[in-house]
N, CA, C and O atoms as a DFTB+ gen file, in Angstrom:
260 C
 N C O
     1  1       0.953     -17.448      -0.469
     2  2       0.696     -16.182      -0.312
     3  2      -0.459     -15.525      -0.047
     4  3      -1.447     -15.915      -0.668
     5  1      -0.628     -14.373       0.929
     6  2      -1.804     -13.716       1.223
     7  2      -1.742     -12.508       0.573
     8  3      -0.755     -11.777       0.477
     9  1      -3.153     -12.286       0.009
    10  2      -3.655     -11.151      -0.871
    11  2      -4.345     -10.143       0.035
    12  3      -5.424     -10.387       0.575
    13  1      -3.689      -9.012       0.178
    14  2      -4.426      -7.787       0.984
    15  2      -4.657      -6.963       0.162
    16  3      -3.668      -6.567      -0.454
    17  1      -6.006      -6.354      -0.208
    18  2      -6.743      -5.352      -1.205
    19  2      -7.013      -4.041       0.069
    20  3      -7.825      -4.174       0.985
    21  1      -6.322      -3.068      -0.093
    22  2      -6.577      -1.881       0.599
    23  2      -6.991      -0.514      -0.286
    24  3      -6.254      -0.101      -1.181
    25  1      -8.339       0.183       0.094
    26  2      -8.568       1.196      -0.334
    27  2      -7.756       2.253      -0.017
    28  3      -7.466       2.347       1.175
    29  1      -7.283       3.129      -0.818
    30  2      -6.571       4.326      -0.368
    31  2      -6.924       5.546      -1.173
    32  3      -6.841       5.570      -2.401
    33  1      -7.228       6.319      -0.610
    34  2      -7.700       7.631      -0.931
    35  2      -6.733       8.640      -1.044
    36  3      -6.106       8.786       0.005
    37  1      -6.343       9.503      -2.098
    38  2      -5.480      10.759      -2.251
    39  2      -4.337      10.350      -3.232
    40  3      -3.347      11.076      -3.313
    41  1      -4.439       9.196      -3.993
    42  2      -3.448       8.932      -4.980
    43  2      -3.904       9.756      -6.015
    44  3      -5.102       9.735      -6.297
    45  1      -2.927      10.662      -6.780
    46  2      -3.478      11.190      -8.109
    47  2      -2.975      11.139      -9.362
    48  3      -3.454      11.592     -10.401
    49  1      -1.469      10.258      -9.083
    50  2      -0.948       9.933     -10.158
    51  2      -0.065       8.702     -10.094
    52  3      -0.159       7.893      -9.170
    53  1       0.803       8.576     -11.105
    54  2       1.669       7.194     -10.786
    55  2       2.718       7.188      -9.907
    56  3       3.174       6.243      -9.263
    57  1       3.172       8.737      -9.959
    58  2       4.083       8.815      -8.668
    59  2       3.598       8.609      -7.408
    60  3       4.332       8.138      -6.539
    61  1       2.434       8.904      -7.188
    62  2       1.588       8.774      -5.708
    63  2       1.822       7.070      -5.451
    64  3       2.201       6.531      -4.412
    65  1       1.411       6.332      -6.950
    66  2       1.081       5.164      -6.769
    67  2       2.670       4.514      -6.376
    68  3       2.629       3.457      -5.748
    69  1       3.846       4.983      -6.650
    70  2       5.365       4.338      -6.879
    71  2       5.546       4.720      -5.255
    72  3       6.089       3.949      -4.463
    73  1       5.010       6.020      -4.887
    74  2       5.282       6.319      -3.279
    75  2       4.600       5.521      -2.242
    76  3       5.120       5.252      -1.159
    77  1       3.486       5.172      -2.585
    78  2       3.018       4.264      -1.654
    79  2       3.128       2.798      -1.677
    80  3       2.636       2.078      -0.808
    81  1       3.908       2.303      -2.879
    82  2       4.360       1.050      -3.197
    83  2       5.666       1.012      -2.183
    84  3       5.761       0.141      -1.318
    85  1       6.604       1.980      -2.361
    86  2       7.767       1.993      -1.852
    87  2       7.549       1.952      -0.251
    88  3       7.968       1.053       0.478
    89  1       6.872       3.002       0.133
    90  2       6.305       2.810       1.591
    91  2       5.987       1.467       2.253
    92  3       6.512       1.058       3.289
    93  1       5.042       0.818       1.510
    94  2       4.665      -0.402       1.964
    95  2       5.871      -1.517       1.889
    96  3       6.171      -2.205       2.865
    97  1       6.530      -1.613       0.610
    98  2       7.673      -2.511       0.527
    99  2       8.834      -2.337       2.011
   100  3       9.233      -3.230       2.758
   101  1       9.072      -1.174       2.036
   102  2       9.862      -0.733       3.226
   103  2       9.197      -1.307       4.450
   104  3       9.716      -2.245       5.054
   105  1       8.198      -0.830       4.781
   106  2       7.587      -0.992       6.096
   107  2       7.306      -2.714       6.558
   108  3       7.421      -3.216       7.676
   109  1       6.914      -3.350       5.283
   110  2       6.646      -4.811       5.594
   111  2       7.661      -5.526       4.920
   112  3       7.866      -6.577       5.527
   113  1       8.188      -5.440       4.194
   114  2       9.462      -6.390       3.388
   115  2       8.802      -7.221       2.674
   116  3       9.275      -8.357       2.630
   117  1       7.564      -6.961       1.917
   118  2       6.830      -7.696       1.122
   119  2       7.534      -7.466      -0.341
   120  3       8.096      -6.400      -0.591
   121  1       7.462      -8.590      -1.336
   122  2       7.834      -8.516      -2.628
   123  2       7.065      -7.724      -3.736
   124  3       7.524      -7.073      -4.674
   125  1       5.679      -7.975      -3.346
   126  2       4.884      -7.421      -4.513
   127  2       3.748      -6.447      -4.116
   128  3       2.821      -6.808      -3.391
   129  1       3.849      -5.282      -4.588
   130  2       2.832      -4.098      -4.253
   131  2       2.297      -3.723      -5.288
   132  3       3.043      -3.303      -6.172
   133  1       0.989      -3.747      -5.502
   134  2       0.588      -2.795      -7.061
   135  2      -0.653      -1.785      -6.387
   136  3      -1.623      -2.162      -5.730
   137  1      -0.326      -0.540      -6.735
   138  2      -1.165       0.344      -6.514
   139  2      -1.924       1.151      -7.888
   140  3      -1.267       1.178      -8.928
   141  1      -3.058       1.684      -7.876
   142  2      -3.910       2.078      -8.834
   143  2      -4.353       3.520      -8.217
   144  3      -4.972       3.548      -7.154
   145  1      -4.019       4.719      -8.914
   146  2      -4.340       5.931      -8.357
   147  2      -6.024       5.902      -8.755
   148  3      -6.859       6.268      -7.927
   149  1      -6.455       5.360     -10.302
   150  2      -7.642       5.618     -10.648
   151  2      -8.561       4.500      -9.891
   152  3      -9.703       4.872      -9.621
   153  1      -8.284       3.497      -9.609
   154  2      -9.169       2.550      -8.629
   155  2      -9.212       2.730      -7.329
   156  3     -10.070       2.153      -6.659
   157  1      -8.331       3.524      -6.793
   158  2      -7.876       3.814      -5.074
   159  2      -7.587       2.497      -4.413
   160  3      -7.878       2.387      -3.222
   161  1      -6.994       1.388      -5.113
   162  2      -6.705       0.413      -4.394
   163  2      -5.035       0.194      -4.456
   164  3      -4.221       0.715      -5.218
   165  1      -4.836      -0.773      -3.369
   166  2      -3.311      -1.103      -3.551
   167  2      -3.335      -2.566      -2.970
   168  3      -3.616      -2.780      -1.791
   169  1      -3.051      -3.467      -3.788
   170  2      -2.802      -4.793      -3.762
   171  2      -1.537      -5.238      -3.205
   172  3      -0.500      -5.037      -3.838
   173  1      -1.526      -5.908      -1.919
   174  2      -0.150      -6.544      -1.335
   175  2      -0.002      -8.102      -1.137
   176  3      -0.729      -8.847      -0.481
   177  1       1.223      -8.430      -1.936
   178  2       1.165     -10.039      -1.656
   179  2       2.149     -10.397      -0.667
   180  3       3.295     -10.024      -0.922
   181  1       1.953     -11.078       0.479
   182  2       2.824     -11.169       1.567
   183  2       2.350     -12.648       1.866
   184  3       1.252     -13.204       1.861
   185  1       3.875     -13.116       2.174
   186  2       3.857     -14.301       3.253
   187  2       3.254     -14.655       4.411
   188  3       2.924     -15.810       4.678
   189  1       3.074     -13.589       5.206
   190  2       2.621     -13.517       6.639
   191  2       1.433     -12.159       6.448
   192  3       1.390     -11.228       5.644
   193  1       0.618     -12.529       7.493
   194  2      -0.593     -11.176       7.411
   195  2       0.430      -9.958       7.699
   196  3       1.567      -9.927       8.171
   197  1      -0.716      -8.675       7.071
   198  2      -0.060      -7.632       7.253
   199  2      -0.819      -7.126       8.444
   200  3      -2.041      -7.246       8.543
   201  1       0.018      -6.503       9.429
   202  2      -0.452      -5.773      10.490
   203  2      -1.433      -4.566      10.167
   204  3      -0.865      -3.500       9.930
   205  1      -2.475      -4.572      10.132
   206  2      -3.738      -3.599       9.862
   207  2      -3.325      -2.232      10.297
   208  3      -3.128      -1.282       9.539
   209  1      -3.182      -2.232      11.983
   210  2      -2.742      -0.922      12.260
   211  2      -1.587      -0.385      11.725
   212  3      -1.432       0.804      11.450
   213  1      -0.617      -1.444      11.552
   214  2       0.724      -0.645      10.983
   215  2       0.363      -0.218       9.765
   216  3       0.708       0.918       9.441
   217  1      -0.304      -0.929       8.961
   218  2      -0.743      -0.604       7.761
   219  2      -1.406       0.918       7.381
   220  3      -1.152       1.710       6.473
   221  1      -2.436       0.949       8.580
   222  2      -3.088       2.475       8.387
   223  2      -2.029       3.463       8.821
   224  3      -1.915       4.493       8.156
   225  1      -1.256       3.267       9.841
   226  2      -0.042       4.215      10.125
   227  2       0.899       4.843       8.892
   228  3       1.152       6.021       8.638
   229  1       1.370       3.472       8.145
   230  2       2.252       3.607       6.834
   231  2       1.438       4.481       5.905
   232  3       2.043       5.370       5.305
   233  1       0.068       4.326       5.704
   234  2      -0.513       4.956       4.783
   235  2      -0.643       6.515       5.033
   236  3      -0.518       7.315       4.106
   237  1      -0.886       6.878       6.260
   238  2      -1.316       8.008       6.634
   239  2       0.207       8.889       6.891
   240  3       0.322      10.098       6.685
   241  1       1.232       8.051       7.346
   242  2       2.513       8.636       6.807
   243  2       3.168       9.117       5.563
   244  3       4.061       9.905       5.250
   245  1       2.386       8.347       5.022
   246  2       2.626       8.576       3.298
   247  2       1.822       9.999       2.719
   248  3       2.181      10.589       1.700
   249  1       0.805      10.367       3.478
   250  2       0.190      11.370       3.204
   251  2      -1.403      11.233       2.656
   252  3      -2.126      12.141       2.245
   253  1      -1.697       9.842       2.783
   254  2      -2.930       9.089       1.933
   255  2      -4.180       8.941       3.180
   256  3      -3.941       9.094       4.378
   257  1      -5.145       8.708       2.776
   258  2      -6.163       7.886       3.721
   259  2      -6.806       6.611       2.945
   260  3      -7.605       5.876       3.524
């Protein structure tokens, strides 16, 4: 498994975390995503490396930076 840690600004609550997790799961088909609005971090576990440019687009489209 490949562990990708991303700093994401703008998440303010648990619903924001779920929104971000769902967007990443749909875009990449990964099994495990865990976000923390308190730490401004999202951890993604995947089999294949995550395309950084695509990840940036997914985060922006979800309304975060």
